[in-house]
C-alpha positions as a printed NumPy array, in Angstrom:
array([[ 48.463, 139.473,  62.758],
       [ 47.459, 142.159,  60.287],
       [ 51.033, 143.397,  60.067],
       [ 52.142, 140.04 ,  58.693],
       [ 49.412, 139.643,  56.085],
       [ 50.919, 139.284,  52.636],
       [ 54.358, 140.042,  54.042],
       [ 56.715, 140.86 ,  51.224],
       [ 59.193, 138.115,  51.944],
       [ 56.541, 135.429,  52.111],
       [ 54.893, 136.583,  48.92 ],
       [ 58.066, 135.879,  46.974],
       [ 57.619, 132.166,  47.677],
       [ 55.068, 130.007,  45.888],
       [ 52.979, 127.92 ,  48.219],
       [ 51.35 , 124.641,  47.268],
       [ 48.317, 125.21 ,  45.09 ],
       [ 45.221, 125.204,  47.335],
       [ 41.912, 123.585,  46.523],
       [ 39.59 , 125.963,  44.723],
       [ 36.646, 127.338,  46.642],
       [ 34.307, 126.849,  43.69 ],
       [ 33.454, 128.69 ,  40.507],
       [ 32.62 , 132.365,  40.667],
       [ 33.124, 135.307,  42.916],
       [ 30.928, 136.675,  45.698],
       [ 29.546, 139.966,  44.272],
       [ 30.05 , 141.588,  47.677],
       [ 33.827, 141.294,  47.216],
       [ 33.925, 143.057,  43.839],
       [ 35.581, 146.459,  44.112],
       [ 38.834, 147.883,  45.443],
       [ 40.028, 147.47 ,  49.016],
       [ 42.772, 148.969,  51.17 ],
       [ 44.609, 146.958,  53.814],
       [ 44.418, 148.366,  57.333],
       [ 47.975, 148.328,  58.614],
       [ 50.724, 150.737,  59.631],
       [ 52.781, 150.439,  56.468],
       [ 52.53 , 152.068,  53.016],
       [ 49.239, 151.974,  51.098],
       [ 48.305, 148.521,  49.813],
       [ 45.302, 148.162,  47.473],
       [ 43.511, 145.04 ,  46.275],
       [ 41.217, 145.327,  43.231],
       [ 38.81 , 142.432,  42.58 ],
       [ 36.781, 142.221,  39.36 ],
       [ 33.518, 140.334,  38.687],
       [ 35.41 , 137.788,  36.562],
       [ 37.697, 136.955,  39.49 ],
       [ 40.786, 138.695,  38.119],
       [ 42.562, 140.539,  40.922],
       [ 45.598, 142.758,  41.216],
       [ 47.386, 144.254,  44.187],
       [ 49.107, 147.598,  43.839],
       [ 50.351, 150.591,  45.762],
       [ 53.688, 151.34 ,  47.449],
       [ 53.008, 148.731,  50.141],
       [ 52.045, 145.931,  47.756],
       [ 54.415, 143.098,  46.829],
       [ 55.473, 142.783,  43.206],
       [ 53.707, 140.771,  40.494],
       [ 50.462, 140.266,  42.402],
       [ 48.15 , 139.694,  39.439],
       [ 46.005, 136.564,  39.432],
       [ 42.616, 134.933,  39.919],
       [ 40.452, 134.57 ,  42.998],
       [ 37.391, 132.428,  43.609],
       [ 35.257, 133.195,  46.636],
       [ 31.866, 131.866,  47.696],
       [ 30.033, 131.255,  50.957],
       [ 32.808, 132.482,  53.195],
       [ 35.715, 130.584,  51.593],
       [ 38.271, 131.805,  49.07 ],
       [ 41.098, 130.492,  46.914],
       [ 43.558, 132.713,  45.041],
       [ 46.608, 132.212,  42.872],
       [ 49.126, 134.348,  40.995],
       [ 52.511, 133.564,  39.457],
       [ 54.22 , 134.092,  42.833],
       [ 51.6  , 133.277,  45.452],
       [ 48.779, 130.894,  46.243],
       [ 46.518, 130.976,  49.261],
       [ 43.17 , 129.763,  50.553],
       [ 41.089, 130.369,  53.631],
       [ 38.023, 132.177,  54.871],
       [ 36.553, 135.629,  54.474],
       [ 33.892, 137.566,  56.329],
       [ 32.176, 140.872,  55.588],
       [ 31.665, 142.722,  58.869],
       [ 29.664, 145.224,  56.824],
       [ 29.47 , 146.21 ,  53.146],
       [ 32.764, 148.102,  53.383],
       [ 34.821, 145.95 ,  55.775],
       [ 36.354, 142.634,  54.707],
       [ 38.278, 140.28 ,  56.999],
       [ 40.445, 137.737,  55.177],
       [ 42.109, 134.836,  56.999],
       [ 44.713, 132.905,  55.027],
       [ 48.161, 131.376,  55.507],
       [ 49.525, 134.529,  57.13 ],
       [ 46.648, 135.068,  59.514],
       [ 43.754, 137.545,  59.525],
       [ 43.8  , 140.951,  57.875],
       [ 41.187, 143.681,  57.598],
       [ 40.481, 145.514,  54.35 ],
       [ 38.359, 148.644,  53.88 ],
       [ 36.516, 149.361,  50.643],
       [ 37.795, 152.432,  48.781],
       [ 35.958, 152.011,  45.469],
       [ 32.84 , 150.233,  44.256],
       [ 31.901, 149.596,  40.602],
       [ 28.422, 151.035,  41.111],
       [ 28.14 , 153.904,  38.636],
       [ 27.538, 156.847,  40.899],
       [ 30.062, 159.32 ,  39.53 ],
       [ 29.597, 162.171,  37.087],
       [ 27.932, 161.268,  33.8  ],
       [ 29.173, 164.452,  32.156],
       [ 32.199, 164.435,  29.826],
       [ 35.345, 165.293,  31.746],
       [ 36.395, 168.437,  29.879],
       [ 37.552, 169.961,  26.591],
       [ 39.341, 168.198,  23.762],
       [ 39.714, 164.429,  24.124],
       [ 38.496, 164.722,  27.734],
       [ 35.031, 165.354,  26.273],
       [ 34.847, 161.821,  24.863],
       [ 34.495, 159.99 ,  28.184],
       [ 33.367, 160.527,  31.766],
       [ 35.469, 160.021,  34.866],
       [ 33.047, 157.299,  35.927],
       [ 33.621, 155.374,  32.672],
       [ 37.383, 155.542,  33.113],
       [ 37.025, 154.381,  36.729],
       [ 35.555, 151.072,  35.525],
       [ 38.857, 150.337,  33.776],
       [ 41.206, 151.604,  36.491],
       [ 39.038, 150.16 ,  39.307],
       [ 39.462, 153.365,  41.28 ],
       [ 38.12 , 156.896,  41.591],
       [ 39.863, 159.079,  39.01 ],
       [ 40.651, 162.665,  38.121],
       [ 41.394, 163.822,  34.607],
       [ 42.049, 166.792,  32.41 ],
       [ 43.905, 168.116,  29.351],
       [ 47.524, 167.006,  29.194],
       [ 50.046, 167.904,  26.478],
       [ 51.804, 164.58 ,  27.042],
       [ 48.843, 162.984,  25.258],
       [ 49.244, 165.361,  22.31 ],
       [ 47.455, 168.554,  21.284],
       [ 43.969, 168.417,  22.822],
       [ 44.855, 165.134,  24.558],
       [ 43.615, 164.006,  27.939],
       [ 45.019, 161.959,  30.83 ],
       [ 43.055, 160.379,  33.681],
       [ 44.846, 159.173,  36.825],
       [ 43.782, 156.96 ,  39.683],
       [ 43.286, 158.752,  42.989],
       [ 44.709, 155.68 ,  44.718],
       [ 48.334, 156.634,  44.279],
       [ 48.16 , 158.069,  40.747],
       [ 50.336, 155.426,  39.044],
       [ 47.475, 153.877,  37.063],
       [ 46.294, 156.044,  34.2  ],
       [ 44.405, 156.284,  30.906],
       [ 45.441, 158.606,  28.078],
       [ 43.286, 159.635,  25.114],
       [ 44.582, 161.242,  21.948],
       [ 42.66 , 162.313,  18.827],
       [ 44.285, 163.326,  15.545],
       [ 43.548, 163.63 ,  11.864],
       [ 44.192, 160.532,   9.756],
       [ 46.288, 162.199,   7.085],
       [ 47.25 , 160.157,   4.034],
       [ 45.723, 156.875,   5.246],
       [ 48.482, 156.618,   7.842],
       [ 46.211, 154.663,  10.212],
       [ 45.579, 151.945,   7.619],
       [ 49.265, 151.711,   6.718],
       [ 50.326, 151.481,  10.36 ],
       [ 47.733, 148.813,  11.045],
       [ 48.943, 146.749,   8.095],
       [ 52.54 , 146.965,   9.298],
       [ 51.535, 145.532,  12.69 ],
       [ 49.385, 142.646,  11.46 ],
       [ 51.439, 140.035,  13.303],
       [ 51.107, 141.707,  16.71 ],
       [ 47.559, 143.084,  16.856],
       [ 44.045, 141.861,  17.516],
       [ 41.173, 143.447,  15.606],
       [ 38.368, 144.883,  17.729],
       [ 34.759, 144.747,  16.511],
       [ 32.079, 147.312,  17.282],
       [ 34.373, 150.31 ,  17.71 ],
       [ 34.671, 152.972,  15.007],
       [ 35.002, 152.052,  11.348],
       [ 37.974, 149.852,  12.212],
       [ 39.902, 149.226,  15.407],
       [ 42.741, 147.152,  16.805],
       [ 44.754, 146.739,  19.98 ],
       [ 48.519, 146.395,  20.109],
       [ 50.65 , 144.059,  22.161],
       [ 47.978, 141.378,  22.202],
       [ 48.164, 137.643,  21.487],
       [ 49.65 , 136.885,  24.87 ],
       [ 52.078, 139.795,  25.037],
       [ 52.13 , 142.027,  28.094],
       [ 51.603, 144.756,  28.871],
       [ 48.526, 145.363,  26.754],
       [ 49.188, 148.101,  24.207],
       [ 46.927, 151.015,  23.261],
       [ 43.6  , 150.584,  21.479],
       [ 43.503, 152.502,  18.189],
       [ 40.344, 153.187,  16.225],
       [ 39.297, 155.198,  13.203],
       [ 35.954, 156.977,  12.79 ],
       [ 35.742, 158.765,   9.442],
       [ 38.975, 160.809,   9.388],
       [ 39.442, 160.942,  13.179],
       [ 42.056, 158.641,  14.674],
       [ 41.645, 157.912,  18.401],
       [ 44.289, 156.281,  20.595],
       [ 43.411, 155.103,  24.119],
       [ 46.308, 153.882,  26.224],
       [ 46.086, 152.279,  29.657],
       [ 48.741, 151.818,  32.313],
       [ 47.917, 149.45 ,  35.166],
       [ 50.149, 148.109,  37.938],
       [ 51.604, 145.59 ,  38.132],
       [ 50.693, 145.402,  34.413],
       [ 47.795, 145.417,  31.968],
       [ 46.924, 142.172,  30.165],
       [ 44.389, 140.732,  27.74 ],
       [ 42.074, 140.277,  30.747],
       [ 41.729, 144.078,  30.743],
       [ 40.778, 144.275,  27.064],
       [ 36.957, 144.042,  27.557],
       [ 37.075, 147.083,  29.855],
       [ 39.314, 148.979,  27.434],
       [ 36.915, 148.172,  24.577],
       [ 33.95 , 149.374,  26.644],
       [ 35.712, 152.702,  27.235],
       [ 36.537, 152.984,  23.524],
       [ 32.89 , 152.415,  22.609],
       [ 31.848, 155.195,  24.968],
       [ 34.353, 157.536,  23.295],
       [ 33.218, 156.448,  19.838],
       [ 29.602, 157.332,  20.626],
       [ 30.603, 160.926,  21.41 ],
       [ 32.722, 161.498,  18.323],
       [ 29.731, 162.779,  16.337],
       [ 30.03 , 166.291,  17.726],
       [ 33.778, 166.275,  18.211],
       [ 36.118, 168.661,  16.403],
       [ 39.872, 168.786,  16.685],
       [ 41.174, 172.01 ,  18.231],
       [ 42.616, 174.461,  15.734],
       [ 46.295, 175.448,  15.732],
       [ 47.513, 177.985,  18.262],
       [ 48.164, 181.575,  17.168],
       [ 51.877, 181.076,  16.474],
       [ 51.276, 177.963,  14.377],
       [ 48.429, 179.627,  12.517],
       [ 50.643, 182.612,  11.652],
       [ 53.411, 180.316,  10.436],
       [ 50.967, 178.407,   8.234],
       [ 49.614, 181.635,   6.725],
       [ 53.134, 182.861,   5.967],
       [ 53.984, 179.538,   4.385],
       [ 50.909, 179.603,   2.158],
       [ 51.655, 183.21 ,   1.194],
       [ 55.186, 182.246,   0.15 ],
       [ 53.919, 179.316,  -1.884],
       [ 51.412, 181.566,  -3.632],
       [ 54.343, 183.812,  -4.56 ],
       [ 56.082, 180.98 ,  -6.382],
       [ 58.307, 179.508,  -3.683],
       [ 58.449, 175.695,  -4.006],
       [ 60.862, 174.79 ,  -1.26 ],
       [ 60.182, 173.234,   2.145],
       [ 60.237, 175.073,   5.437],
       [ 63.465, 174.394,   7.381],
       [ 63.016, 173.01 ,  10.875],
       [ 62.668, 175.761,  13.461],
       [ 62.248, 178.542,  10.876],
       [ 59.099, 180.54 ,  11.473],
       [ 59.347, 182.729,   8.396],
       [ 59.784, 181.082,   4.986],
       [ 61.752, 182.917,   2.279],
       [ 59.571, 185.242,   0.242],
       [ 61.35 , 184.562,  -3.033],
       [ 61.813, 181.298,  -4.867],
       [ 65.272, 179.858,  -5.425],
       [ 67.259, 181.292,  -8.348]])
């Protein structure tokens, strides 16, 4: 019965490892699917390399693994579940899977075919990528826009399939070679990334999960791209993160950081005026007006 497919209790038990169906994945299965049942939303994203993940409020925990599927037969395995059986496409958007728990019907909710907008998503860091490019990483349709949680001029994209998966993009000035110093301090926990910016690396790599943000430097602009995937992001997601970073890098040529807001600009002008008058102190935290006379 559909209602019993991937039942939560059963998924917490590891079955005997099934025989593999053969190398590769049927291209018709690549995309993101939603289980047709009466419970909470349950999504299944399948990539061309066979990596799959299940997410959504109705999905069991820790469902991140590999699937092989060819000629109507499949085999899948994660840390907490293994299964094998048959599959059938009733049409391009309807998939019937029959495994240990019986048959279940899945409807396609996203396809990797690039049919979305090819225009940058908005101002600031949102102008470095398109929603369609971000969708390739999140494996879902996305919405995005400016978000202060990603910093001044930053941008956040969220999956439309529940909104838990997201990508954030932040751009800042590399003052005082801080990027290079930070990179050096993390040498034991990063992997260098070629072909992005003047130099680039990703944090939390070398087997660690979740995958950390990708940081790259182009001239004096420092770009940070973070990704949050459920149940978690891993090194398997790095090629898609790098592809998104390369797209952002290509658009940096005409990018300019937004200037300070009016209040900050006024404070800076007052500070410079005080310094020109001979004041050599520092501006106390929270003080918007520096003293106009130097210390006695």
